A tleap script that builds the chain and sets N, CA, C and O, in Angstrom:
source leaprc.protein.ff14SB
mol = sequence {
  NMET THR THR THR GLY LYS SER THR GLU LEU
  ALA GLY ARG ILE LEU LEU ALA SER LEU PHE
  LEU LEU SER GLY VAL GLY LYS LEU GLY ALA
  TYR ALA GLY THR GLN ALA TYR MET ALA SER
  ALA GLY VAL PRO GLY PHE LEU LEU PRO LEU
  VAL LEU LEU THR GLU ILE GLY GLY GLY LEU
  ALA ILE VAL LEU GLY PHE GLN THR ARG LEU
  VAL ALA ILE LEU LEU ALA GLY PHE SER ILE
  VAL SER ALA LEU LEU PHE HIE LYS ASN LEU
  GLN ASP GLN ILE GLN MET ILE MET PHE LEU
  LYS ASN PHE SER ILE ALA GLY GLY PHE LEU
  LEU LEU ALA ALA ARG GLY ALA GLY PRO TYR
  SER ILE ASP ALA ARG ARG GLY ASN CVAL
}
set mol.1.N position { 129.936 91.424 92.485 }
set mol.1.CA position { 128.672 90.872 92.929 }
set mol.1.C position { 128.352 89.649 92.068 }
set mol.1.O position { 128.619 89.632 90.866 }
set mol.2.N position { 127.781 88.640 92.699 }
set mol.2.CA position { 127.439 87.420 91.976 }
set mol.2.C position { 126.231 87.650 91.085 }
set mol.2.O position { 125.471 88.602 91.264 }
set mol.3.N position { 126.075 86.761 90.129 }
set mol.3.CA position { 124.895 86.830 89.257 }
set mol.3.C position { 123.622 86.707 90.073 }
set mol.3.O position { 122.627 87.369 89.778 }
set mol.4.N position { 123.647 85.859 91.104 }
set mol.4.CA position { 122.470 85.702 91.960 }
set mol.4.C position { 122.127 87.015 92.647 }
set mol.4.O position { 120.955 87.387 92.717 }
set mol.5.N position { 123.127 87.718 93.152 }
set mol.5.CA position { 122.899 89.008 93.793 }
set mol.5.C position { 122.335 90.037 92.830 }
set mol.5.O position { 121.439 90.806 93.180 }
set mol.6.N position { 122.866 90.046 91.614 }
set mol.6.CA position { 122.375 90.974 90.594 }
set mol.6.C position { 120.920 90.671 90.252 }
set mol.6.O position { 120.100 91.582 90.141 }
set mol.7.N position { 120.608 89.401 90.088 }
set mol.7.CA position { 119.241 88.996 89.763 }
set mol.7.C position { 118.288 89.294 90.911 }
set mol.7.O position { 117.128 89.648 90.702 }
set mol.8.N position { 118.804 89.142 92.138 }
set mol.8.CA position { 117.977 89.422 93.313 }
set mol.8.C position { 117.633 90.901 93.378 }
set mol.8.O position { 116.504 91.253 93.719 }
set mol.9.N position { 118.577 91.770 93.059 }
set mol.9.CA position { 118.282 93.203 93.033 }
set mol.9.C position { 117.208 93.518 92.002 }
set mol.9.O position { 116.280 94.278 92.276 }
set mol.10.N position { 117.335 92.936 90.823 }
set mol.10.CA position { 116.332 93.152 89.780 }
set mol.10.C position { 114.971 92.634 90.230 }
set mol.10.O position { 113.963 93.321 90.066 }
set mol.11.N position { 114.932 91.437 90.794 }
set mol.11.CA position { 113.664 90.866 91.267 }
set mol.11.C position { 113.050 91.752 92.350 }
set mol.11.O position { 111.836 91.956 92.375 }
set mol.12.N position { 113.882 92.275 93.238 }
set mol.12.CA position { 113.383 93.173 94.279 }
set mol.12.C position { 112.753 94.422 93.707 }
set mol.12.O position { 111.702 94.865 94.170 }
set mol.13.N position { 113.397 94.994 92.697 }
set mol.13.CA position { 112.824 96.192 92.050 }
set mol.13.C position { 111.491 95.867 91.403 }
set mol.13.O position { 110.537 96.636 91.520 }
set mol.14.N position { 111.421 94.733 90.722 }
set mol.14.CA position { 110.172 94.342 90.042 }
set mol.14.C position { 109.059 94.135 91.069 }
set mol.14.O position { 107.942 94.615 90.878 }
set mol.15.N position { 109.358 93.426 92.150 }
set mol.15.CA position { 108.339 93.173 93.167 }
set mol.15.C position { 107.889 94.463 93.842 }
set mol.15.O position { 106.696 94.650 94.083 }
set mol.16.N position { 108.815 95.342 94.144 }
set mol.16.CA position { 108.470 96.612 94.790 }
set mol.16.C position { 107.613 97.480 93.864 }
set mol.16.O position { 106.674 98.135 94.315 }
set mol.17.N position { 107.937 97.481 92.592 }
set mol.17.CA position { 107.214 98.328 91.630 }
set mol.17.C position { 105.876 97.738 91.207 }
set mol.17.O position { 104.987 98.476 90.783 }
set mol.18.N position { 105.718 96.427 91.312 }
set mol.18.CA position { 104.497 95.780 90.797 }
set mol.18.C position { 103.232 96.329 91.441 }
set mol.18.O position { 102.218 96.488 90.762 }
set mol.19.N position { 103.272 96.618 92.721 }
set mol.19.CA position { 102.106 97.178 93.403 }
set mol.19.C position { 101.686 98.498 92.770 }
set mol.19.O position { 100.497 98.752 92.576 }
set mol.20.N position { 102.660 99.331 92.451 }
set mol.20.CA position { 102.362 100.647 91.885 }
set mol.20.C position { 101.862 100.534 90.454 }
set mol.20.O position { 100.935 101.240 90.057 }
set mol.21.N position { 102.469 99.654 89.688 }
set mol.21.CA position { 102.019 99.455 88.304 }
set mol.21.C position { 100.586 98.945 88.264 }
set mol.21.O position { 99.749 99.483 87.539 }
set mol.22.N position { 100.305 97.907 89.045 }
set mol.22.CA position { 98.955 97.328 89.053 }
set mol.22.C position { 97.933 98.300 89.619 }
set mol.22.O position { 96.816 98.399 89.110 }
set mol.23.N position { 98.308 99.010 90.658 }
set mol.23.CA position { 97.400 99.986 91.254 }
set mol.23.C position { 97.103 101.122 90.286 }
set mol.23.O position { 95.958 101.558 90.169 }
set mol.24.N position { 98.125 101.598 89.597 }
set mol.24.CA position { 97.932 102.678 88.622 }
set mol.24.C position { 97.042 102.254 87.471 }
set mol.24.O position { 96.150 102.999 87.064 }
set mol.25.N position { 97.276 101.068 86.946 }
set mol.25.CA position { 96.440 100.562 85.849 }
set mol.25.C position { 94.998 100.368 86.328 }
set mol.25.O position { 94.052 100.659 85.597 }
set mol.26.N position { 94.839 99.877 87.558 }
set mol.26.CA position { 93.491 99.724 88.114 }
set mol.26.C position { 92.775 101.050 88.250 }
set mol.26.O position { 91.585 101.150 87.952 }
set mol.27.N position { 93.493 102.075 88.698 }
set mol.27.CA position { 92.894 103.411 88.824 }
set mol.27.C position { 92.521 103.964 87.449 }
set mol.27.O position { 91.488 104.616 87.295 }
set mol.28.N position { 93.353 103.705 86.468 }
set mol.28.CA position { 93.078 104.166 85.114 }
set mol.28.C position { 91.790 103.525 84.587 }
set mol.28.O position { 90.990 104.175 83.914 }
set mol.29.N position { 91.605 102.245 84.904 }
set mol.29.CA position { 90.406 101.530 84.458 }
set mol.29.C position { 89.145 101.906 85.216 }
set mol.29.O position { 88.038 101.643 84.746 }
set mol.30.N position { 89.296 102.516 86.377 }
set mol.30.CA position { 88.144 102.936 87.189 }
set mol.30.C position { 88.315 104.415 87.542 }
set mol.30.O position { 88.249 104.812 88.705 }
set mol.31.N position { 88.534 105.199 86.514 }
set mol.31.CA position { 88.907 106.604 86.679 }
set mol.31.C position { 87.895 107.383 87.528 }
set mol.31.O position { 88.277 108.002 88.521 }
set mol.32.N position { 86.629 107.358 87.155 }
set mol.32.CA position { 85.610 108.141 87.870 }
set mol.32.C position { 85.459 107.658 89.312 }
set mol.32.O position { 85.334 108.470 90.229 }
set mol.33.N position { 85.469 106.363 89.512 }
set mol.33.CA position { 85.360 105.816 90.860 }
set mol.33.C position { 86.544 106.200 91.728 }
set mol.33.O position { 86.390 106.474 92.918 }
set mol.34.N position { 87.722 106.219 91.128 }
set mol.34.CA position { 88.922 106.602 91.872 }
set mol.34.C position { 88.865 108.076 92.247 }
set mol.34.O position { 89.227 108.450 93.363 }
set mol.35.N position { 88.414 108.910 91.323 }
set mol.35.CA position { 88.271 110.329 91.640 }
set mol.35.C position { 87.292 110.536 92.792 }
set mol.35.O position { 87.539 111.350 93.682 }
set mol.36.N position { 86.184 109.800 92.774 }
set mol.36.CA position { 85.192 109.908 93.849 }
set mol.36.C position { 85.786 109.450 95.179 }
set mol.36.O position { 85.543 110.076 96.211 }
set mol.37.N position { 86.552 108.376 95.165 }
set mol.37.CA position { 87.189 107.890 96.390 }
set mol.37.C position { 88.184 108.909 96.922 }
set mol.37.O position { 88.231 109.165 98.125 }
set mol.38.N position { 88.972 109.487 96.037 }
set mol.38.CA position { 89.920 110.511 96.451 }
set mol.38.C position { 89.181 111.693 97.090 }
set mol.38.O position { 89.581 112.187 98.144 }
set mol.39.N position { 88.112 112.133 96.449 }
set mol.39.CA position { 87.340 113.261 96.963 }
set mol.39.C position { 86.742 112.938 98.334 }
set mol.39.O position { 86.666 113.811 99.199 }
set mol.40.N position { 86.319 111.688 98.533 }
set mol.40.CA position { 85.746 111.309 99.829 }
set mol.40.C position { 86.780 111.365 100.945 }
set mol.40.O position { 86.424 111.478 102.118 }
set mol.41.N position { 88.057 111.288 100.588 }
set mol.41.CA position { 89.134 111.389 101.570 }
set mol.41.C position { 89.684 112.813 101.657 }
set mol.41.O position { 90.657 113.064 102.368 }
set mol.42.N position { 89.061 113.740 100.935 }
set mol.42.CA position { 89.489 115.130 100.982 }
set mol.42.C position { 90.604 115.482 100.010 }
set mol.42.O position { 91.211 116.547 100.116 }
set mol.43.N position { 90.877 114.584 99.057 }
set mol.43.CA position { 91.912 114.826 98.057 }
set mol.43.C position { 91.223 115.190 96.741 }
set mol.43.O position { 90.398 114.418 96.253 }
set mol.44.N position { 91.539 116.335 96.163 }
set mol.44.CA position { 90.869 116.747 94.926 }
set mol.44.C position { 91.068 115.728 93.794 }
set mol.44.O position { 92.184 115.284 93.525 }
set mol.45.N position { 89.961 115.373 93.145 }
set mol.45.CA position { 90.007 114.404 92.058 }
set mol.45.C position { 90.855 114.831 90.878 }
set mol.45.O position { 91.319 113.985 90.114 }
set mol.46.N position { 91.069 116.139 90.713 }
set mol.46.CA position { 91.882 116.602 89.581 }
set mol.46.C position { 93.349 116.188 89.729 }
set mol.46.O position { 94.127 116.321 88.784 }
set mol.47.N position { 93.727 115.694 90.895 }
set mol.47.CA position { 95.102 115.221 91.098 }
set mol.47.C position { 95.330 113.803 90.581 }
set mol.47.O position { 96.461 113.317 90.579 }
set mol.48.N position { 94.257 113.137 90.143 }
set mol.48.CA position { 94.391 111.755 89.687 }
set mol.48.C position { 95.417 111.583 88.562 }
set mol.48.O position { 96.175 110.614 88.611 }
set mol.49.N position { 95.490 112.451 87.561 }
set mol.49.CA position { 96.538 112.261 86.549 }
set mol.49.C position { 97.951 112.253 87.144 }
set mol.49.O position { 98.813 111.501 86.690 }
set mol.50.N position { 98.183 113.082 88.150 }
set mol.50.CA position { 99.484 113.096 88.812 }
set mol.50.C position { 99.730 111.784 89.567 }
set mol.50.O position { 100.846 111.266 89.585 }
set mol.51.N position { 98.673 111.261 90.185 }
set mol.51.CA position { 98.771 109.972 90.877 }
set mol.51.C position { 99.101 108.870 89.868 }
set mol.51.O position { 99.966 108.031 90.122 }
set mol.52.N position { 98.419 108.873 88.737 }
set mol.52.CA position { 98.668 107.867 87.697 }
set mol.52.C position { 100.099 107.962 87.163 }
set mol.52.O position { 100.763 106.944 86.970 }
set mol.53.N position { 100.561 109.166 86.930 }
set mol.53.CA position { 101.939 109.360 86.468 }
set mol.53.C position { 102.930 108.842 87.509 }
set mol.53.O position { 103.923 108.199 87.168 }
set mol.54.N position { 102.655 109.126 88.764 }
set mol.54.CA position { 103.541 108.680 89.844 }
set mol.54.C position { 103.564 107.165 89.928 }
set mol.54.O position { 104.634 106.559 89.979 }
set mol.55.N position { 102.383 106.546 89.944 }
set mol.55.CA position { 102.320 105.094 90.117 }
set mol.55.C position { 102.817 104.342 88.883 }
set mol.55.O position { 103.668 103.460 89.003 }
set mol.56.N position { 102.304 104.674 87.716 }
set mol.56.CA position { 102.684 103.937 86.504 }
set mol.56.C position { 104.084 104.342 86.046 }
set mol.56.O position { 104.940 103.489 85.813 }
set mol.57.N position { 104.308 105.644 85.920 }
set mol.57.CA position { 105.621 106.115 85.485 }
set mol.57.C position { 106.714 105.764 86.476 }
set mol.57.O position { 107.790 105.306 86.091 }
set mol.58.N position { 106.435 105.981 87.756 }
set mol.58.CA position { 107.415 105.643 88.786 }
set mol.58.C position { 107.675 104.153 88.853 }
set mol.58.O position { 108.819 103.723 89.003 }
set mol.59.N position { 106.609 103.357 88.743 }
set mol.59.CA position { 106.766 101.904 88.757 }
set mol.59.C position { 107.623 101.411 87.601 }
set mol.59.O position { 108.500 100.566 87.783 }
set mol.60.N position { 107.367 101.939 86.420 }
set mol.60.CA position { 108.173 101.551 85.252 }
set mol.60.C position { 109.630 101.983 85.411 }
set mol.60.O position { 110.545 101.240 85.054 }
set mol.61.N position { 109.840 103.176 85.945 }
set mol.61.CA position { 111.207 103.662 86.151 }
set mol.61.C position { 111.964 102.759 87.128 }
set mol.61.O position { 113.145 102.480 86.924 }
set mol.62.N position { 111.299 102.307 88.173 }
set mol.62.CA position { 111.940 101.413 89.146 }
set mol.62.C position { 112.269 100.075 88.497 }
set mol.62.O position { 113.375 99.563 88.668 }
set mol.63.N position { 111.325 99.501 87.755 }
set mol.63.CA position { 111.580 98.221 87.080 }
set mol.63.C position { 112.776 98.338 86.144 }
set mol.63.O position { 113.644 97.465 86.125 }
set mol.64.N position { 112.821 99.408 85.374 }
set mol.64.CA position { 113.900 99.597 84.400 }
set mol.64.C position { 115.197 100.083 85.039 }
set mol.64.O position { 116.260 100.029 84.419 }
set mol.65.N position { 115.106 100.556 86.275 }
set mol.65.CA position { 116.299 101.095 86.921 }
set mol.65.C position { 116.704 102.426 86.322 }
set mol.65.O position { 117.890 102.666 86.093 }
set mol.66.N position { 115.747 103.287 86.067 }
set mol.66.CA position { 115.990 104.592 85.457 }
set mol.66.C position { 115.752 105.689 86.495 }
set mol.66.O position { 114.661 105.793 87.056 }
set mol.67.N position { 116.781 106.509 86.748 }
set mol.67.CA position { 116.682 107.570 87.758 }
set mol.67.C position { 116.184 106.983 89.086 }
set mol.67.O position { 115.339 107.563 89.768 }
set mol.68.N position { 116.730 105.831 89.421 }
set mol.68.CA position { 116.219 105.020 90.518 }
set mol.68.C position { 116.234 105.736 91.860 }
set mol.68.O position { 115.241 105.706 92.586 }
set mol.69.N position { 117.325 106.365 92.192 }
set mol.69.CA position { 117.411 107.014 93.506 }
set mol.69.C position { 116.353 108.101 93.655 }
set mol.69.O position { 115.673 108.168 94.679 }
set mol.70.N position { 116.212 108.941 92.657 }
set mol.70.CA position { 115.225 110.023 92.688 }
set mol.70.C position { 113.801 109.469 92.734 }
set mol.70.O position { 112.989 109.907 93.550 }
set mol.71.N position { 113.502 108.520 91.871 }
set mol.71.CA position { 112.153 107.948 91.816 }
set mol.71.C position { 111.827 107.194 93.099 }
set mol.71.O position { 110.691 107.241 93.572 }
set mol.72.N position { 112.806 106.504 93.665 }
set mol.72.CA position { 112.584 105.782 94.918 }
set mol.72.C position { 112.224 106.748 96.044 }
set mol.72.O position { 111.346 106.453 96.855 }
set mol.73.N position { 112.893 107.891 96.101 }
set mol.73.CA position { 112.555 108.890 97.124 }
set mol.73.C position { 111.151 109.428 96.891 }
set mol.73.O position { 110.388 109.599 97.841 }
set mol.74.N position { 110.805 109.694 95.642 }
set mol.74.CA position { 109.461 110.161 95.298 }
set mol.74.C position { 108.404 109.141 95.725 }
set mol.74.O position { 107.400 109.508 96.337 }
set mol.75.N position { 108.625 107.858 95.405 }
set mol.75.CA position { 107.646 106.835 95.747 }
set mol.75.C position { 107.599 106.558 97.249 }
set mol.75.O position { 106.548 106.183 97.769 }
set mol.76.N position { 108.702 106.732 97.946 }
set mol.76.CA position { 108.681 106.617 99.406 }
set mol.76.C position { 107.781 107.698 99.995 }
set mol.76.O position { 106.943 107.424 100.854 }
set mol.77.N position { 107.961 108.922 99.525 }
set mol.77.CA position { 107.112 110.021 99.986 }
set mol.77.C position { 105.653 109.801 99.630 }
set mol.77.O position { 104.766 110.048 100.446 }
set mol.78.N position { 105.405 109.338 98.415 }
set mol.78.CA position { 104.047 109.046 97.966 }
set mol.78.C position { 103.402 108.002 98.873 }
set mol.78.O position { 102.233 108.130 99.236 }
set mol.79.N position { 104.158 106.972 99.237 }
set mol.79.CA position { 103.631 105.911 100.092 }
set mol.79.C position { 103.259 106.434 101.474 }
set mol.79.O position { 102.227 106.060 102.031 }
set mol.80.N position { 104.100 107.295 102.017 }
set mol.80.CA position { 103.825 107.861 103.339 }
set mol.80.C position { 102.617 108.790 103.298 }
set mol.80.O position { 101.745 108.719 104.164 }
set mol.81.N position { 102.566 109.657 102.296 }
set mol.81.CA position { 101.422 110.573 102.170 }
set mol.81.C position { 100.134 109.779 101.967 }
set mol.81.O position { 99.104 110.116 102.551 }
set mol.82.N position { 100.181 108.736 101.153 }
set mol.82.CA position { 98.992 107.900 100.926 }
set mol.82.C position { 98.531 107.254 102.223 }
set mol.82.O position { 97.332 107.200 102.498 }
set mol.83.N position { 99.469 106.766 103.019 }
set mol.83.CA position { 99.116 106.161 104.309 }
set mol.83.C position { 98.423 107.176 105.203 }
set mol.83.O position { 97.405 106.872 105.825 }
set mol.84.N position { 98.973 108.372 105.268 }
set mol.84.CA position { 98.421 109.402 106.143 }
set mol.84.C position { 97.053 109.895 105.680 }
set mol.84.O position { 96.218 110.261 106.507 }
set mol.85.N position { 96.814 109.909 104.373 }
set mol.85.CA position { 95.536 110.396 103.842 }
set mol.85.C position { 94.441 109.337 103.805 }
set mol.85.O position { 93.280 109.633 104.087 }
set mol.86.N position { 94.804 108.111 103.460 }
set mol.86.CA position { 93.787 107.099 103.178 }
set mol.86.C position { 93.698 105.971 104.201 }
set mol.86.O position { 92.746 105.191 104.171 }
set mol.87.N position { 94.655 105.871 105.091 }
set mol.87.CA position { 94.654 104.757 106.054 }
set mol.87.C position { 94.886 105.255 107.470 }
set mol.87.O position { 95.646 104.653 108.227 }
set mol.88.N position { 94.238 106.345 107.825 }
set mol.88.CA position { 94.509 106.972 109.116 }
set mol.88.C position { 93.643 106.445 110.263 }
set mol.88.O position { 93.889 106.791 111.418 }
set mol.89.N position { 92.647 105.624 109.975 }
set mol.89.CA position { 91.809 105.056 111.029 }
set mol.89.C position { 92.509 103.827 111.622 }
set mol.89.O position { 92.206 102.694 111.247 }
set mol.90.N position { 93.430 104.055 112.532 }
set mol.90.CA position { 94.243 102.976 113.066 }
set mol.90.C position { 93.480 102.100 114.072 }
set mol.90.O position { 94.006 101.091 114.541 }
set mol.91.N position { 92.245 102.489 114.399 }
set mol.91.CA position { 91.397 101.641 115.246 }
set mol.91.C position { 90.874 100.441 114.460 }
set mol.91.O position { 90.551 99.404 115.040 }
set mol.92.N position { 90.793 100.589 113.139 }
set mol.92.CA position { 90.378 99.510 112.237 }
set mol.92.C position { 91.635 98.702 111.893 }
set mol.92.O position { 92.584 99.243 111.325 }
set mol.93.N position { 91.640 97.420 112.233 }
set mol.93.CA position { 92.848 96.605 112.052 }
set mol.93.C position { 93.301 96.558 110.592 }
set mol.93.O position { 94.500 96.608 110.317 }
set mol.94.N position { 92.366 96.462 109.663 }
set mol.94.CA position { 92.725 96.436 108.238 }
set mol.94.C position { 93.414 97.742 107.846 }
set mol.94.O position { 94.426 97.730 107.146 }
set mol.95.N position { 92.862 98.860 108.298 }
set mol.95.CA position { 93.471 100.157 107.975 }
set mol.95.C position { 94.853 100.299 108.621 }
set mol.95.O position { 95.760 100.882 108.027 }
set mol.96.N position { 95.011 99.768 109.830 }
set mol.96.CA position { 96.314 99.813 110.477 }
set mol.96.C position { 97.332 98.997 109.676 }
set mol.96.O position { 98.474 99.421 109.497 }
set mol.97.N position { 96.911 97.826 109.196 }
set mol.97.CA position { 97.805 96.993 108.383 }
set mol.97.C position { 98.164 97.715 107.088 }
set mol.97.O position { 99.323 97.704 106.674 }
set mol.98.N position { 97.184 98.341 106.448 }
set mol.98.CA position { 97.451 99.090 105.215 }
set mol.98.C position { 98.393 100.270 105.490 }
set mol.98.O position { 99.283 100.558 104.690 }
set mol.99.N position { 98.193 100.940 106.613 }
set mol.99.CA position { 99.057 102.047 107.013 }
set mol.99.C position { 100.499 101.562 107.165 }
set mol.99.O position { 101.429 102.161 106.626 }
set mol.100.N position { 100.666 100.470 107.907 }
set mol.100.CA position { 102.002 99.922 108.129 }
set mol.100.C position { 102.614 99.375 106.842 }
set mol.100.O position { 103.825 99.466 106.640 }
set mol.101.N position { 101.774 98.803 105.969 }
set mol.101.CA position { 102.258 98.319 104.662 }
set mol.101.C position { 102.859 99.473 103.870 }
set mol.101.O position { 103.930 99.332 103.280 }
set mol.102.N position { 102.179 100.602 103.854 }
set mol.102.CA position { 102.689 101.760 103.123 }
set mol.102.C position { 104.014 102.250 103.704 }
set mol.102.O position { 104.924 102.615 102.959 }
set mol.103.N position { 104.122 102.257 105.032 }
set mol.103.CA position { 105.372 102.683 105.653 }
set mol.103.C position { 106.484 101.672 105.382 }
set mol.103.O position { 107.640 102.059 105.208 }
set mol.104.N position { 106.148 100.387 105.344 }
set mol.104.CA position { 107.146 99.359 105.018 }
set mol.104.C position { 107.637 99.513 103.588 }
set mol.104.O position { 108.833 99.395 103.321 }
set mol.105.N position { 106.721 99.774 102.673 }
set mol.105.CA position { 107.098 100.004 101.274 }
set mol.105.C position { 108.005 101.224 101.175 }
set mol.105.O position { 108.987 101.216 100.434 }
set mol.106.N position { 107.673 102.274 101.924 }
set mol.106.CA position { 108.525 103.468 101.933 }
set mol.106.C position { 109.932 103.103 102.395 }
set mol.106.O position { 110.915 103.609 101.852 }
set mol.107.N position { 110.032 102.234 103.387 }
set mol.107.CA position { 111.345 101.788 103.848 }
set mol.107.C position { 112.116 101.065 102.763 }
set mol.107.O position { 113.320 101.273 102.610 }
set mol.108.N position { 111.431 100.214 102.006 }
set mol.108.CA position { 112.073 99.527 100.887 }
set mol.108.C position { 112.570 100.507 99.841 }
set mol.108.O position { 113.665 100.344 99.303 }
set mol.109.N position { 111.773 101.522 99.552 }
set mol.109.CA position { 112.202 102.534 98.577 }
set mol.109.C position { 113.386 103.345 99.095 }
set mol.109.O position { 114.270 103.711 98.320 }
set mol.110.N position { 113.411 103.629 100.393 }
set mol.110.CA position { 114.558 104.370 100.937 }
set mol.110.C position { 115.834 103.541 100.852 }
set mol.110.O position { 116.908 104.086 100.598 }
set mol.111.N position { 115.730 102.227 101.063 }
set mol.111.CA position { 116.896 101.364 100.859 }
set mol.111.C position { 117.341 101.393 99.406 }
set mol.111.O position { 118.535 101.444 99.114 }
set mol.112.N position { 116.373 101.360 98.497 }
set mol.112.CA position { 116.695 101.421 97.073 }
set mol.112.C position { 117.357 102.762 96.730 }
set mol.112.O position { 118.291 102.813 95.930 }
set mol.113.N position { 116.870 103.828 97.335 }
set mol.113.CA position { 117.475 105.144 97.104 }
set mol.113.C position { 118.917 105.177 97.616 }
set mol.113.O position { 119.784 105.795 96.997 }
set mol.114.N position { 119.165 104.524 98.724 }
set mol.114.CA position { 120.511 104.512 99.293 }
set mol.114.C position { 121.477 103.655 98.479 }
set mol.114.O position { 122.638 104.025 98.303 }
set mol.115.N position { 121.008 102.523 97.986 }
set mol.115.CA position { 121.886 101.574 97.286 }
set mol.115.C position { 121.927 101.759 95.777 }
set mol.115.O position { 122.913 101.397 95.135 }
set mol.116.N position { 120.874 102.315 95.209 }
set mol.116.CA position { 120.789 102.420 93.756 }
set mol.116.C position { 120.180 101.169 93.153 }
set mol.116.O position { 119.850 100.220 93.863 }
set mol.117.N position { 120.038 101.177 91.851 }
set mol.117.CA position { 119.316 100.125 91.137 }
set mol.117.C position { 120.104 98.836 90.985 }
set mol.117.O position { 119.515 97.765 90.832 }
set mol.118.N position { 121.397 98.921 91.025 }
set mol.118.CA position { 122.213 97.727 90.791 }
set mol.118.C position { 122.623 97.620 89.332 }
set mol.118.O position { 122.282 98.474 88.515 }
set mol.119.N position { 123.365 96.552 89.012 }
set mol.119.CA position { 123.968 96.441 87.685 }
set mol.119.C position { 122.990 96.168 86.544 }
set mol.119.O position { 123.275 96.534 85.404 }
set mol.120.N position { 121.855 95.542 86.812 }
set mol.120.CA position { 120.875 95.290 85.755 }
set mol.120.C position { 119.895 96.456 85.697 }
set mol.120.O position { 118.743 96.331 86.111 }
set mol.121.N position { 120.359 97.584 85.184 }
set mol.121.CA position { 119.528 98.798 85.174 }
set mol.121.C position { 120.028 99.772 84.121 }
set mol.121.O position { 121.174 99.712 83.676 }
set mol.122.N position { 119.144 100.657 83.746 }
set mol.122.CA position { 119.532 101.754 82.837 }
set mol.122.C position { 120.547 102.650 83.542 }
set mol.122.O position { 121.496 103.126 82.919 }
set mol.123.N position { 120.348 102.879 84.833 }
set mol.123.CA position { 121.295 103.715 85.580 }
set mol.123.C position { 122.713 103.154 85.473 }
set mol.123.O position { 123.660 103.914 85.269 }
set mol.124.N position { 122.872 101.848 85.608 }
set mol.124.CA position { 124.204 101.234 85.516 }
set mol.124.C position { 124.791 101.415 84.122 }
set mol.124.O position { 125.981 101.697 83.981 }
set mol.125.N position { 123.976 101.257 83.110 }
set mol.125.CA position { 124.454 101.442 81.734 }
set mol.125.C position { 124.917 102.865 81.487 }
set mol.125.O position { 125.835 103.107 80.703 }
set mol.126.N position { 124.274 103.799 82.165 }
set mol.126.CA position { 124.615 105.218 81.996 }
set mol.126.C position { 125.689 105.666 82.978 }
set mol.126.O position { 126.091 106.830 82.969 }
set mol.127.N position { 126.157 104.749 83.829 }
set mol.127.CA position { 127.183 105.085 84.803 }
set mol.127.C position { 126.677 105.845 86.002 }
set mol.127.O position { 127.452 106.503 86.696 }
set mol.128.N position { 125.362 105.762 86.259 }
set mol.128.CA position { 124.746 106.500 87.378 }
set mol.128.C position { 124.433 105.594 88.564 }
set mol.128.O position { 123.443 105.833 89.256 }
set mol.129.N position { 125.226 104.579 88.822 }
set mol.129.CA position { 124.928 103.655 89.923 }
set mol.129.C position { 125.372 104.228 91.179 }
set mol.129.O position { 125.214 103.607 92.230 }
savepdb mol mol.pdb
quit
């Protein structure tokens, strides 16, 4: 694989993970508000630490290329569940776009799960590509 291809894989992982990292940090900074929003959608607020671990921890794992296939499957599932719980009003165009965005992100993670992290990753260093 060319250096450009290797760099493109790394850039793709960073871009895919950035949403989760930023979202997780934002939720951490607005903890009580996020719990209230979750509760308004019928999701118990006590699950917020698990959400934070998934978004921040999963995002970092994707950027670093650590346990990429497993984490990508986890984040694909998380994206789909989030779409179904928080963006189910498809009559609202914004919610429909958010719903489809989550499903598109899940598709990107499934591709990452199928292909692996690539050569610029902890997985590659450990021989787990």
